[in-house]
C-alpha positions in Angstrom: 85.3 122.9 137.8 87.7 123.9 135.0 90.6 122.0 136.5 88.4 118.8 136.8 87.4 119.1 133.2 91.0 119.6 132.0 92.0 116.4 133.9 89.0 114.4 132.7 88.4 115.3 129.1 90.8 114.9 126.1 92.0 118.2 124.6 91.9 118.8 120.8 95.3 120.3 121.0 96.9 117.3 122.7 100.2 116.1 121.3 100.1 113.7 118.4 100.7 110.0 119.0 103.6 109.9 116.6 107.0 110.5 117.9 108.6 113.8 117.1 110.2 113.9 113.7 108.7 110.6 112.6 106.8 110.7 109.3 105.1 108.4 106.9 108.0 106.8 104.9 106.6 107.2 101.4 105.6 110.9 101.9 109.1 112.3 102.2 109.8 113.6 98.7 106.6 112.8 97.1 104.7 115.5 99.0 106.6 118.2 97.3 105.9 116.6 93.9 102.2 116.4 94.8 102.0 120.1 95.7 103.7 121.0 92.5 101.5 118.8 90.4 98.3 120.2 92.0 99.6 123.8 91.5 100.2 123.0 87.8 96.7 121.5 87.5 95.1 124.6 89.0 97.1 126.9 86.8 96.0 125.0 83.7 92.4 125.1 84.8 92.5 128.9 85.4 93.9 129.7 81.9 90.8 130.3 79.8 91.5 133.0 77.2 94.8 131.9 75.7 94.7 128.5 74.0 98.4 128.2 73.4 99.2 129.0 77.0 96.5 126.5 78.1 97.9 123.8 75.9 101.5 124.4 77.3 100.1 124.2 80.8 98.2 121.0 80.1 101.4 119.4 78.7 103.5 120.5 81.7 100.8 119.2 84.1 100.5 115.8 82.4 104.3 115.4 82.4 104.5 116.3 86.1 101.6 114.1 86.9 103.3 111.1 85.2 106.5 111.7 87.2 104.5 112.0 90.4 102.6 108.8 89.9 105.7 106.9 89.0 107.5 108.2 92.1 104.6 107.3 94.3 104.4 103.8 92.9 108.1 103.3 93.5 107.9 104.8 97.0 105.0 102.5 97.9 106.8 99.4 96.7 110.1 100.4 98.5 108.2 101.2 101.7 106.4 97.8 101.6 109.7 95.9 100.9 111.4 97.8 103.7 108.5 97.0 106.1 108.7 93.3 105.2 112.4 93.2 105.7 112.4 94.9 109.0 109.5 93.1 110.7 110.2 90.3 113.1 110.0 86.6 112.1 107.1 86.1 114.4 105.0 88.5 112.3 102.3 86.5 110.4 102.5 88.8 107.4 106.0 87.8 106.6 104.9 84.3 105.5 102.0 85.8 103.4 104.4 88.2 101.7 106.9 85.4 100.9 104.2 83.2 99.6 102.8 86.0 97.4 106.2 86.9 96.0 107.1 83.3 95.2 110.0 83.2 97.7 108.9 80.1 99.5 110.3 76.7 98.7 108.6 73.4 99.5 111.2 71.1 101.1 110.4 67.4 100.8 111.2 65.5 104.0 111.1 61.8 104.1 109.5 60.3 107.1 108.7 56.8 108.1 106.3 54.6 106.1 104.3 51.7 107.1 105.5 48.3 105.7 103.1 45.6 104.5 103.6 43.7 107.8 102.4 46.7 109.8 105.8 47.8 111.2 107.3 51.2 110.3 110.6 51.9 108.5 113.5 52.7 110.8 115.6 55.0 108.6 115.7 56.9 105.3 117.2 53.9 103.4 114.4 51.6 104.3 111.9 54.4 103.4 113.4 54.9 100.0 113.6 51.2 99.3 109.9 50.8 100.3 109.0 53.7 97.9 110.9 52.1 95.0 109.0 48.8 95.4 
């Protein structure tokens, strides 16, 4: 019965779906900064008796928090740009990213126009001449 259950049901301790060594790109160095920032916040909150020590801790925490937030913002932007650069051209999000960032250009192509007699222009010169008229 146990062997049937092991074969049938998923185990909580099953290997993770991520490949070994693969991590979320923006969490590489920022994770250490996050731990340090949270430690400084907890240390500041625990200091109750000494006002000077509490103020110093508060200043250190706010400086570290600003550094962490800046690093996270930069890491997110870099990660997004890297993702957009490495994705294949068939990915539909590439076009949306280029449109949002203003990288797209509208290229005007001249096509055939209908003349007054009902026929269509044969080449670009006739099309331009018809547009000038």
